[in-house]
C-alpha positions as CSV (number, residue, x, y, z in Angstrom):
1,Q,99.9,129.2,109.2
2,V,98.2,128.0,106.1
3,P,95.4,125.5,106.1
4,L,96.4,122.1,104.6
5,V,94.0,119.7,103.0
6,E,94.8,116.0,102.8
7,S,93.1,113.4,100.6
8,G,93.7,109.8,99.6
9,G,93.1,107.9,102.8
10,G,90.8,104.9,103.0
11,L,90.5,101.2,103.7
12,V,93.0,98.8,102.1
13,Q,94.0,95.2,102.7
14,A,97.4,94.4,104.1
15,G,100.0,94.4,101.3
16,G,98.1,97.0,99.4
17,S,98.9,100.6,98.5
18,L,97.5,104.1,99.0
19,R,98.7,107.5,98.0
20,L,98.0,110.5,100.2
21,S,98.0,114.0,98.8
22,C,98.2,117.4,100.5
23,V,97.7,120.9,99.3
24,P,97.6,124.2,101.0
25,S,94.1,125.7,100.8
26,G,95.1,129.3,100.5
27,G,97.2,132.1,101.7
28,V,100.9,132.7,101.3
29,F,102.7,129.4,101.4
30,T,106.3,130.1,102.4
31,V,107.8,127.0,104.0
32,N,111.0,125.0,103.7
33,S,109.9,121.8,105.4
34,R,107.0,119.6,104.8
35,G,106.0,116.2,105.9
36,W,103.6,113.6,107.2
37,Y,102.9,112.5,110.7
38,R,100.5,109.9,112.0
39,Q,98.7,108.9,115.1
40,A,97.3,105.5,115.8
41,P,94.7,104.8,118.4
42,G,96.2,104.9,121.9
43,K,99.6,105.9,120.6
44,E,101.5,109.2,120.4
45,R,101.7,111.1,117.2
46,E,104.9,110.2,115.3
47,M,106.8,111.4,112.3
48,V,106.4,109.3,109.2
49,A,108.4,111.3,106.6
50,T,109.7,114.8,106.0
51,I,111.2,116.6,103.0
52,T,113.0,120.0,102.9
53,E,113.3,122.6,100.3
54,D,116.7,121.3,99.3
55,G,115.4,117.8,98.9
56,S,116.6,116.2,102.1
57,I,114.3,113.4,103.1
58,N,113.8,111.5,106.4
59,Y,111.7,108.5,107.1
60,A,110.7,106.7,110.2
61,D,112.5,103.4,110.4
62,S,109.1,101.6,110.4
63,V,108.3,102.8,106.9
64,K,111.7,102.9,105.2
65,G,111.6,101.0,101.9
66,R,107.8,101.0,101.8
67,F,106.7,104.7,101.9
68,T,107.9,107.5,99.6
69,I,107.5,111.2,100.1
70,S,107.5,113.5,97.1
71,R,106.2,116.8,96.0
72,D,105.1,118.9,93.1
73,N,106.4,122.4,93.8
74,A,104.6,124.0,90.9
75,K,101.3,122.8,92.3
76,K,102.3,122.9,96.0
77,L,101.3,119.3,96.3
78,L,102.9,116.9,98.7
79,Y,102.5,113.1,98.4
80,L,103.0,110.1,100.4
81,Q,103.1,106.8,98.4
82,M,102.5,103.9,100.8
83,N,103.2,100.4,99.6
84,S,103.2,97.0,101.3
85,L,100.9,98.4,103.9
86,K,100.7,96.6,107.3
87,R,98.0,96.6,109.9
88,E,100.3,98.6,112.2
89,D,100.2,101.4,109.6
90,T,96.6,102.0,110.5
91,A,96.4,105.6,111.8
92,V,95.2,109.1,111.1
93,Y,97.8,110.7,108.8
94,Y,98.5,114.4,109.0
95,C,100.1,116.7,106.5
96,V,102.4,119.3,108.0
97,S,104.4,122.3,106.9
98,G,106.7,124.7,108.4
99,V,110.2,126.2,108.6
100,R,113.3,124.2,109.7
101,Y,111.2,121.3,110.9
102,L,109.1,123.5,113.1
103,F,105.7,122.4,111.8
104,G,103.2,125.1,112.6
105,S,100.6,124.1,110.0
106,W,98.7,120.8,110.3
107,G,96.0,119.3,108.1
108,Q,92.8,117.9,109.5
109,G,94.0,114.4,109.0
110,T,93.0,111.5,106.8
111,Q,92.2,108.0,108.1
112,V,94.2,105.1,106.8
113,T,92.9,101.7,107.8
114,V,94.7,98.5,106.9
115,S,92.8,95.2,107.3
116,S,94.2,91.8,107.5
């Protein structure tokens, strides 16, 4: 497991955009699956988007067409571009990494708050 560090969260008005970033903080980073999860107050943690080494991407239905996951392999960066944000997108967002969708590494989380 490698520590992951997220950045880019914050407060934004509904309809606005944010971009989250994630980078491993050290160690040997050998994974083939990366992604983003989120947890809203009083709700269970849920998958937002995942991307595999071969480029396969999955999105939660609630974010399709609004969020885009991408990566910079050379810099080991993972991004989540969030557009047309809604109040229901308010949550703590976690960067994850692992092998074959078994995500053993989690970041500390970054808060995203969408106001009306």
